[in-house]
C-alpha positions as CSV (number, residue, x, y, z in Angstrom):
1,M,-32.5,-1.8,38.6
2,L,-28.1,-2.8,37.5
3,S,-28.2,-6.2,35.3
4,T,-26.3,-9.2,37.5
5,M,-24.5,-9.8,34.9
6,Q,-20.3,-10.1,34.9
7,D,-19.0,-6.8,33.1
8,V,-15.6,-8.2,31.0
9,P,-14.3,-6.1,28.3
10,L,-15.1,-7.2,24.3
11,T,-11.5,-7.0,23.1
12,V,-9.2,-8.8,20.3
13,S,-7.5,-10.6,22.9
14,R,-10.5,-12.7,23.8
15,I,-10.9,-13.4,20.2
16,L,-7.1,-14.4,20.1
17,T,-7.1,-16.7,23.3
18,H,-10.2,-18.4,22.3
19,G,-9.6,-19.4,18.9
20,S,-5.9,-20.4,19.9
21,T,-7.0,-22.7,22.6
22,V,-10.3,-23.7,22.3
23,H,-9.8,-24.0,18.1
24,G,-6.3,-24.4,18.1
25,E,-6.0,-27.5,15.7
26,S,-7.7,-24.9,13.2
27,E,-5.4,-24.2,10.4
28,V,-3.6,-20.9,8.8
29,I,-2.4,-21.9,5.8
30,T,-0.8,-19.9,3.3
31,W,-0.4,-20.6,-0.4
32,T,3.1,-20.3,-1.6
33,G,2.7,-21.3,-5.3
34,A,4.0,-24.5,-4.7
35,D,3.4,-26.1,-1.6
36,P,0.8,-24.1,1.0
37,H,2.5,-23.5,4.3
38,R,0.1,-24.6,7.6
39,R,-0.2,-23.4,10.7
40,T,-2.6,-23.9,13.2
41,F,-4.3,-21.1,15.2
42,A,-2.2,-22.7,18.6
43,E,1.1,-22.2,16.5
44,V,-0.4,-18.8,15.3
45,G,-1.5,-17.7,19.3
46,R,2.2,-18.6,20.1
47,R,3.7,-16.4,17.3
48,A,1.0,-13.6,18.6
49,A,3.1,-13.2,21.8
50,Q,6.4,-13.4,20.7
51,L,5.4,-10.6,18.2
52,A,4.2,-8.8,20.8
53,H,6.8,-8.8,23.1
54,A,9.2,-7.9,20.2
55,L,7.0,-5.0,19.1
56,A,6.9,-3.9,22.9
57,G,10.9,-4.2,22.6
58,L,10.8,-1.6,19.6
59,G,8.7,0.9,21.6
60,V,5.6,-0.2,20.9
61,G,2.9,0.8,23.4
62,E,-0.3,1.5,24.1
63,G,-2.3,3.5,21.7
64,S,0.4,3.3,19.2
65,P,-0.5,2.8,15.4
66,T,1.3,0.2,13.9
67,G,1.7,-0.2,10.5
68,T,1.4,-3.7,8.3
69,L,1.9,-3.3,4.2
70,M,1.6,-7.2,3.7
71,W,-0.6,-9.7,2.1
72,N,-3.1,-11.9,3.3
73,N,-0.6,-14.4,4.9
74,A,-0.2,-16.4,8.4
75,E,2.4,-13.5,9.5
76,H,-0.4,-10.8,8.8
77,L,-2.9,-12.5,10.7
78,E,-0.3,-13.2,13.6
79,A,0.1,-9.0,13.2
80,Y,-3.8,-8.5,13.2
81,L,-4.2,-10.6,16.6
82,A,-1.1,-9.3,18.3
83,I,-1.2,-5.9,18.0
84,P,-4.3,-4.6,19.1
85,S,-4.2,-7.7,22.0
86,M,-1.2,-5.3,23.3
87,G,-3.0,-2.3,23.2
88,A,-1.6,-0.6,19.8
89,V,-3.4,0.1,16.6
90,L,-3.3,-2.3,13.8
91,H,-2.9,0.3,10.8
92,T,-3.3,-2.0,7.9
93,L,-1.9,0.3,4.1
94,N,-3.0,-0.5,1.0
95,L,-0.3,-1.5,-1.2
96,R,-2.9,-0.6,-4.0
97,L,-2.3,3.0,-3.5
98,P,-0.3,5.8,-5.6
99,A,3.3,6.7,-3.6
100,E,1.8,10.0,-2.7
101,Q,-1.4,8.8,-1.0
102,L,0.6,5.8,0.9
103,T,2.9,8.2,1.7
104,W,0.1,10.7,3.6
105,I,-1.8,7.5,5.2
106,V,1.5,6.4,7.2
107,N,3.0,10.3,8.0
108,H,-1.2,10.9,8.9
109,A,-0.9,8.0,11.3
110,D,2.5,8.7,12.6
111,D,3.3,5.2,12.1
112,R,6.9,4.4,14.1
113,V,6.8,0.8,12.9
114,L,6.2,-1.1,10.1
115,L,5.7,-4.6,9.1
116,V,6.0,-5.8,5.4
117,N,6.2,-8.8,3.1
118,G,9.5,-9.1,1.3
119,T,8.0,-8.7,-1.8
120,L,6.6,-5.4,-1.2
121,L,10.0,-3.8,-0.1
122,P,10.7,-2.4,-4.1
123,L,7.1,-0.7,-3.3
124,L,7.9,0.7,0.1
125,A,11.9,1.6,-0.8
126,P,11.5,4.8,-2.8
127,L,8.8,6.2,-0.3
128,L,11.4,6.0,2.8
129,P,12.6,9.4,2.6
130,R,9.8,11.0,2.7
131,L,8.1,8.9,6.1
132,P,10.1,10.8,8.9
133,T,8.3,9.1,11.8
134,L,9.0,6.1,10.5
135,E,11.6,3.9,12.9
136,H,11.5,0.3,12.9
137,I,10.6,-1.8,9.4
138,V,10.0,-5.3,10.6
139,V,11.0,-7.7,7.0
140,A,8.7,-11.1,6.6
141,G,9.0,-13.3,4.0
142,P,11.5,-13.3,0.9
143,G,12.3,-11.0,-1.1
144,D,15.8,-8.6,-2.3
145,R,16.6,-6.5,1.4
146,S,19.6,-4.8,-0.9
147,V,16.5,-2.4,-1.8
148,L,16.8,-1.3,2.0
149,D,20.9,-0.6,1.7
150,G,21.3,2.7,3.7
151,A,17.8,3.2,4.8
152,R,17.1,5.1,7.8
153,P,14.9,3.2,9.6
154,E,16.4,0.4,11.7
155,V,15.4,-2.6,9.5
156,H,14.7,-6.5,11.3
157,D,14.2,-9.4,10.1
158,Y,10.5,-11.1,11.4
159,E,11.1,-14.2,12.5
160,E,15.3,-13.4,13.6
161,L,12.8,-10.9,15.8
162,L,10.1,-13.5,16.7
163,A,12.9,-16.1,17.8
164,G,13.8,-16.3,21.5
165,Q,10.6,-14.5,22.8
166,P,8.2,-15.5,25.2
167,E,5.5,-17.5,24.1
168,R,2.9,-16.1,26.2
169,Y,2.1,-12.5,27.0
170,D,0.5,-10.9,29.6
171,W,-2.4,-9.1,27.1
172,P,-3.9,-6.4,29.3
173,E,-7.3,-5.6,30.3
174,L,-8.2,-2.7,27.4
175,D,-11.4,-0.9,27.7
176,E,-13.6,-2.4,25.1
177,R,-14.1,1.6,23.7
178,A,-10.1,1.5,23.1
179,A,-8.7,1.5,19.4
180,A,-8.4,-1.7,18.3
181,A,-7.9,-1.1,14.0
182,L,-7.0,1.9,11.9
183,C,-8.1,1.5,7.9
184,Y,-8.1,4.6,5.5
185,T,-10.6,4.4,3.0
186,S,-9.4,4.9,-0.8
187,G,-9.1,8.0,-1.4
188,T,-11.4,8.3,-4.3
189,T,-12.4,11.8,-3.7
190,G,-9.6,13.9,-1.8
191,D,-7.2,12.4,1.2
192,P,-7.9,9.0,2.5
193,K,-9.8,9.7,5.5
194,G,-8.9,7.5,8.5
195,V,-11.5,4.9,10.5
196,V,-10.8,3.5,13.5
197,Y,-12.4,0.5,14.5
198,S,-12.6,-0.2,18.2
199,H,-12.5,-3.4,20.6
200,R,-16.0,-3.6,21.0
201,S,-17.1,-3.1,17.6
202,V,-14.9,-5.4,15.9
203,Y,-15.8,-8.1,18.2
204,L,-19.4,-7.3,18.1
205,H,-19.1,-7.4,14.2
206,S,-17.6,-10.9,14.3
207,L,-20.4,-12.2,16.2
208,Q,-22.7,-10.6,13.5
209,V,-20.3,-12.6,11.0
210,N,-20.8,-15.7,12.0
211,T,-24.4,-15.6,12.9
212,A,-26.6,-17.6,9.5
213,E,-27.5,-14.4,8.9
214,A,-24.1,-13.3,7.4
215,F,-21.5,-15.8,6.7
216,A,-22.3,-19.1,9.2
217,L,-19.0,-20.0,9.8
218,S,-18.4,-23.0,11.8
219,P,-14.8,-25.5,12.8
220,R,-16.3,-27.5,9.3
221,D,-15.0,-25.0,6.8
222,I,-12.2,-23.0,5.1
223,A,-12.9,-20.2,4.6
224,L,-10.5,-17.9,1.4
225,P,-10.2,-14.5,2.3
226,V,-9.3,-12.8,-1.4
227,V,-10.6,-9.8,-0.4
228,P,-6.8,-8.0,0.8
229,M,-6.3,-7.4,4.4
230,F,-6.2,-4.3,4.0
231,H,-9.6,-3.7,2.5
232,V,-11.7,-3.2,5.8
233,N,-10.1,-6.0,7.4
234,A,-10.9,-8.4,4.9
235,W,-14.1,-7.6,5.8
236,G,-14.0,-8.8,8.9
237,L,-13.3,-12.9,8.1
238,P,-9.7,-13.3,9.9
239,H,-11.0,-12.2,13.1
240,A,-14.7,-14.3,12.5
241,A,-12.9,-17.4,11.5
242,F,-10.3,-17.0,14.4
243,M,-13.5,-16.7,16.6
244,A,-15.4,-19.5,15.1
245,G,-12.3,-22.1,14.0
246,A,-13.3,-21.7,11.0
247,S,-9.3,-22.2,9.0
248,L,-8.0,-19.7,7.0
249,L,-6.6,-20.1,3.0
250,M,-4.6,-17.1,2.7
251,P,-3.6,-16.0,-1.3
252,D,-0.6,-14.5,-0.4
253,R,0.2,-12.7,-3.9
254,F,-1.5,-14.9,-6.0
255,L,-4.5,-13.2,-6.7
256,Q,-4.7,-14.2,-10.5
257,P,-7.2,-16.6,-11.6
258,A,-5.1,-19.9,-12.2
259,P,-3.6,-19.8,-9.1
260,L,-6.8,-18.9,-7.0
261,A,-8.2,-22.0,-9.0
262,E,-5.6,-24.5,-7.9
263,M,-5.3,-23.0,-4.8
264,I,-9.3,-23.8,-4.2
265,E,-8.6,-27.5,-6.2
266,T,-5.8,-28.1,-3.6
267,V,-7.2,-26.8,-0.1
268,R,-10.6,-27.2,-0.7
269,P,-11.8,-24.1,0.9
270,T,-16.0,-23.8,1.9
271,I,-16.4,-20.1,1.1
272,G,-14.5,-17.2,-0.4
273,A,-14.9,-13.3,-0.6
274,A,-13.7,-10.8,-3.2
275,V,-14.8,-8.2,-5.3
276,P,-16.8,-8.5,-8.2
277,T,-13.7,-8.1,-10.5
278,I,-12.0,-11.2,-8.7
279,W,-14.8,-13.5,-9.3
280,Q,-15.2,-12.5,-12.6
281,G,-11.9,-13.7,-14.0
282,L,-12.1,-16.7,-11.9
283,L,-15.7,-17.7,-13.3
284,G,-13.1,-17.2,-16.8
285,E,-11.0,-19.8,-15.5
286,L,-13.1,-22.4,-14.6
287,D,-15.6,-21.8,-17.6
288,A,-12.3,-22.3,-20.0
289,T,-10.3,-25.4,-17.7
290,R,-11.9,-28.4,-16.0
291,R,-11.4,-28.0,-12.4
292,D,-12.8,-29.8,-9.1
293,V,-14.1,-26.9,-7.3
294,A,-17.3,-28.4,-6.3
295,C,-15.8,-27.9,-2.3
296,L,-16.6,-24.2,-2.5
297,E,-19.9,-23.7,-1.3
298,T,-20.3,-20.1,-1.1
299,V,-18.9,-16.7,-2.8
300,I,-19.3,-13.5,-1.2
301,I,-19.4,-10.5,-3.5
302,G,-18.7,-7.1,-2.3
303,G,-17.5,-4.0,-2.4
304,S,-19.3,-3.0,-5.6
305,A,-22.6,-4.2,-6.9
306,C,-22.6,-7.8,-8.8
307,P,-23.4,-8.6,-12.0
308,P,-26.6,-11.0,-12.1
309,V,-24.9,-12.8,-15.2
310,L,-21.9,-13.4,-12.6
311,M,-24.0,-15.0,-10.2
312,R,-26.2,-17.3,-12.6
313,G,-22.7,-18.4,-14.3
314,F,-21.6,-19.2,-11.0
315,E,-24.8,-21.2,-9.7
316,E,-25.5,-22.6,-13.4
317,R,-22.2,-24.1,-14.4
318,H,-20.3,-24.6,-11.4
319,G,-23.0,-25.0,-8.4
320,I,-21.2,-22.3,-6.6
321,R,-23.8,-19.9,-4.7
322,V,-23.4,-16.4,-5.0
323,V,-24.0,-13.9,-1.7
324,H,-24.9,-10.7,-2.0
325,A,-23.6,-8.1,0.5
326,W,-23.1,-4.3,0.7
327,G,-21.0,-2.1,3.1
328,M,-17.9,0.3,3.1
329,T,-14.7,1.4,5.5
330,E,-17.3,2.8,7.8
331,T,-19.3,0.3,8.3
332,S,-16.6,-2.2,9.7
333,P,-18.1,-3.3,6.8
334,L,-20.9,-5.7,7.3
335,G,-24.2,-3.6,6.6
336,S,-26.4,-6.0,4.7
337,V,-26.2,-9.8,3.3
338,A,-28.7,-11.1,0.6
339,H,-30.2,-14.2,2.0
340,P,-33.9,-14.7,0.3
341,P,-36.7,-14.8,2.9
342,A,-37.6,-18.5,3.4
343,G,-39.9,-19.7,0.9
344,A,-38.9,-17.7,-1.8
345,T,-38.4,-19.9,-5.2
346,G,-37.6,-19.3,-8.5
347,D,-37.5,-15.5,-9.7
348,E,-38.8,-14.5,-6.3
349,E,-35.5,-15.7,-5.1
350,W,-33.4,-14.1,-7.7
351,A,-34.7,-10.8,-7.0
352,Y,-34.0,-11.1,-3.2
353,R,-30.8,-12.4,-3.8
354,T,-29.6,-9.6,-6.9
355,T,-30.6,-7.0,-3.8
356,Q,-27.8,-6.2,-1.6
357,G,-29.5,-7.7,1.4
358,R,-31.0,-7.3,4.3
359,F,-30.0,-5.7,7.6
360,P,-29.0,-7.3,10.6
361,A,-29.9,-6.2,14.1
362,S,-27.0,-4.0,14.9
363,V,-27.5,-2.0,11.6
364,E,-30.3,0.5,11.4
365,P,-31.2,2.3,8.3
366,R,-33.0,5.5,6.9
367,L,-33.9,6.5,3.6
368,I,-33.3,10.6,3.0
369,G,-34.8,12.5,0.3
370,P,-33.7,15.4,-1.8
371,G,-35.5,17.4,0.3
372,G,-34.3,15.9,4.1
373,E,-37.6,14.2,4.6
374,T,-37.9,10.2,5.6
375,L,-38.8,8.1,2.9
376,P,-40.9,4.9,3.6
377,W,-39.5,1.5,3.2
378,D,-41.9,1.0,0.3
379,G,-39.3,-0.1,-2.3
380,E,-40.0,2.7,-4.6
381,S,-39.4,5.6,-2.1
382,A,-35.1,6.5,-3.1
383,G,-33.2,8.3,-1.2
384,E,-29.6,8.6,0.4
385,L,-28.9,5.8,2.5
386,E,-27.8,7.0,6.3
387,V,-27.0,4.0,8.9
388,R,-26.2,4.1,12.6
389,G,-25.2,0.8,15.1
390,P,-22.2,-0.6,17.2
391,W,-20.0,-0.8,14.3
392,I,-20.6,2.3,12.3
393,A,-18.1,5.2,12.3
394,G,-19.2,8.2,14.0
395,G,-16.2,10.1,12.5
396,Y,-13.1,10.1,10.9
397,Y,-9.3,10.1,12.8
398,G,-8.0,13.6,12.5
399,G,-4.1,12.1,12.8
400,A,-1.8,13.0,15.7
401,D,-3.7,15.5,17.4
402,G,-6.1,13.0,18.2
403,E,-9.1,15.0,17.2
404,V,-12.3,13.3,15.7
405,Q,-13.6,14.6,12.2
406,R,-17.0,15.1,11.1
407,P,-17.7,16.6,7.8
408,D,-21.3,17.8,7.2
409,D,-21.2,15.9,3.3
410,K,-20.2,12.5,5.7
411,F,-22.1,12.9,8.5
412,S,-26.6,14.2,9.6
413,P,-26.6,16.4,12.4
414,D,-27.8,14.0,14.5
415,G,-24.7,11.7,13.6
416,W,-26.2,9.1,10.8
417,L,-23.4,8.2,8.4
418,R,-24.3,9.3,5.1
419,T,-23.4,6.7,3.1
420,G,-23.4,8.2,-0.9
421,D,-25.4,5.3,-1.9
422,V,-29.1,5.9,-3.4
423,G,-31.4,3.1,-3.3
424,T,-34.7,1.6,-1.8
425,I,-35.7,-0.4,1.0
426,T,-38.7,-3.1,0.9
427,P,-41.1,-3.2,4.2
428,N,-39.0,-6.6,5.3
429,G,-35.6,-4.9,5.0
430,F,-34.3,-5.7,1.4
431,L,-31.7,-2.7,0.5
432,T,-31.4,-2.3,-3.6
433,L,-28.8,0.2,-4.2
434,T,-29.8,2.1,-7.6
435,D,-26.4,3.9,-7.4
436,R,-23.7,5.9,-6.0
437,A,-25.1,9.8,-5.0
438,K,-22.0,11.1,-7.2
439,D,-22.3,8.3,-10.0
440,V,-26.3,8.8,-10.7
441,I,-27.3,10.2,-13.8
442,K,-29.4,13.1,-13.6
443,S,-30.8,13.7,-17.3
444,G,-34.2,16.3,-17.7
445,G,-35.2,15.8,-14.2
446,E,-35.2,12.4,-14.3
447,W,-32.5,9.1,-12.4
448,I,-30.7,6.8,-14.7
449,S,-29.7,4.3,-12.8
450,S,-25.6,3.8,-13.8
451,V,-25.6,0.5,-11.8
452,E,-28.6,-0.9,-13.5
453,L,-27.0,-0.3,-17.1
454,E,-24.0,-1.9,-16.8
455,N,-25.5,-5.2,-15.1
456,H,-27.8,-5.5,-18.2
457,L,-25.1,-4.5,-20.7
458,M,-22.7,-7.6,-18.9
459,A,-25.4,-9.7,-19.2
460,H,-24.4,-9.7,-23.0
461,P,-22.2,-12.9,-23.8
462,G,-19.9,-10.6,-26.1
463,V,-19.3,-8.3,-23.1
464,A,-16.8,-8.8,-20.3
465,E,-17.2,-5.5,-18.8
466,A,-19.5,-2.4,-19.2
467,A,-19.0,1.1,-17.1
468,V,-21.7,3.8,-17.4
469,V,-20.9,7.3,-16.2
470,A,-22.9,10.9,-16.5
471,V,-21.2,13.3,-19.0
472,P,-23.1,16.7,-19.7
473,D,-25.5,17.3,-22.2
474,D,-27.1,20.4,-23.9
475,K,-30.6,19.7,-23.6
476,W,-30.8,17.3,-21.0
477,G,-28.4,18.3,-18.3
478,E,-26.6,15.0,-18.2
479,R,-27.0,11.5,-20.0
480,P,-25.2,8.0,-19.7
481,L,-22.0,7.2,-21.6
482,A,-21.5,3.2,-21.9
483,T,-18.2,2.3,-22.1
484,V,-17.7,-1.4,-22.8
485,V,-15.1,-3.9,-22.6
486,L,-16.1,-6.8,-25.7
487,A,-15.0,-10.6,-24.3
488,E,-12.5,-12.2,-26.0
489,G,-13.3,-12.6,-29.8
490,A,-16.2,-11.0,-29.3
491,T,-17.1,-8.5,-32.5
492,A,-20.5,-7.0,-30.9
493,G,-21.3,-3.2,-32.2
494,Y,-23.1,-0.4,-30.6
495,E,-26.1,-1.0,-32.8
496,E,-26.3,-5.0,-31.4
497,L,-25.4,-3.5,-27.6
498,K,-27.9,-0.6,-28.1
499,A,-30.8,-3.0,-29.3
500,F,-30.0,-5.5,-26.3
501,L,-30.2,-2.5,-23.6
502,G,-33.6,-1.5,-25.4
503,E,-35.3,-4.9,-24.5
504,R,-34.0,-3.8,-21.0
505,I,-34.5,-0.5,-20.0
506,A,-37.3,2.8,-21.3
507,R,-36.0,3.9,-23.8
508,W,-35.8,7.4,-23.2
509,Q,-32.6,5.6,-20.6
510,L,-31.3,4.6,-23.5
511,P,-27.3,5.9,-23.9
512,E,-26.4,8.3,-27.4
513,R,-23.0,8.1,-26.4
514,W,-20.8,4.6,-26.6
515,A,-17.5,3.8,-27.0
516,L,-15.0,0.7,-26.2
517,I,-12.1,0.6,-24.2
518,P,-9.5,-2.2,-23.3
519,S,-10.3,-2.4,-20.0
520,V,-12.4,-0.3,-16.9
521,P,-10.0,1.3,-14.7
522,K,-10.1,0.2,-11.5
523,T,-9.8,1.8,-7.8
524,S,-7.4,0.5,-5.8
525,V,-9.6,-1.8,-3.9
526,G,-11.0,-3.1,-7.5
527,K,-14.1,-1.1,-7.8
528,F,-14.6,0.6,-11.1
529,D,-12.9,4.0,-11.3
530,K,-15.5,6.2,-13.0
531,K,-13.5,9.2,-12.1
532,V,-11.6,8.4,-14.5
533,L,-13.9,7.9,-17.5
534,R,-15.5,11.1,-17.1
535,R,-12.3,12.8,-16.9
536,Q,-11.1,10.8,-20.2
537,Y,-13.7,12.2,-21.6
538,A,-13.5,15.7,-20.6
539,D,-10.2,15.6,-21.7
540,G,-11.1,13.8,-25.4
541,E,-9.1,10.7,-24.7
542,L,-12.1,8.1,-25.4
543,D,-13.2,7.2,-29.1
544,V,-17.0,7.8,-28.7
545,T,-19.3,7.3,-31.4
546,R,-22.4,8.9,-30.7
547,F,-26.6,8.1,-32.3
548,G,-30.1,9.5,-31.3
549,A,-31.9,7.2,-29.3
């Protein structure tokens, strides 16, 4: 027996149409450093239609990868909605990647049209001689356009391109399995890998983001996605907010602690999302400067493990609840969210909140042991996390030839995504990650969690940041190296830090090697770049102090 339900494709154009009509009065507020610029969802819908007409005039058609090199702002949101809705493929470019990787990605994706913010033209201009496929550059917002003088691609002004275009577009009825967006991993090992999201996966992911077990966006909210729109579609917040009618506060290029605090105080967002390093800087700003941020009810932290001291700092000193989440480019990225179960209070509640959280219905997890065996959900058995589901990648984009790549180290023989994360799962489905498989320290046949050591060290009042990496050891194979960034004015010494850490972990896990560093190296998306620390140690660039455990 077949169902009697209508078969309506789940597409981005339906999110666009719904948001710009039913929630037409909701707003996109772009921070400018002075007066915020406001645009209603209805206006965004009309301008998205104009953008689609303009791009079609430049030769963008169904399946065409179309790049964006932009900050989080209203124009980028218009591209987010227009490009997939017209049948093309939104390709967000990570503006923090090295020039070589950025060039490789544009060429691999075969981008022919690129939308760019004017303030980013000095970044783009030197790359142009190495981008043979690029035919058109569309510049949005102010910036020194003289750097493009003599450029081979044709240059257009965003507003001039939209001017006079029809404010309605006959959005095509697309196959919901067709490509909607293309996002590349940050390429921490080897070349970046392209993940292609379908219309169906974006739609289903948006629904999940708006559920109570995720972020429960509604028209009463103003969402502040500090996480860049080039980083896994800003964790799905732009699409989800447009679907739910939650207004959006876009920070544009103003990502430093002081302007973030000012825009929160001025525009009054209710929910924000960013990686730990962003929120750590904001917490320092709020501790140092009196700000009225009572509007901010929830802060979502993901991208890397959040130190518990950071979570408690926001809640205890500023009344802002931190929600821990886990995901990756290949998971769209929502994988789990740490809302404690009903009835949990006190220490039990905090124990749940500091995990990576519980899996939603559409993300199916399993733990795989070193021998390939499936491990139980007992909260103790640690293995590599594998996942599958309707918004989980089943392969990587193979470039212009269209072939899907499924490397064995990233996908199991039966198609599950190998996340590279090591952790445990409780019987009620809460995930705790102990480390990345590549970062876990294998010492004398036992595992040491670098994340656990880092969290404990960052709980010391004199420590601003701490990163722990595995280094070779003649006796034990590997041992931990603790690199520490002291807080401003702090004078904590190695003996004090080691004693502090020794009260919280087993003695055999204590690092013998320590180094003070000015800052922890970061990846293009704000995560600790541990491969840089390992290289610096191997090359003798770190001033390491060693003493026995």
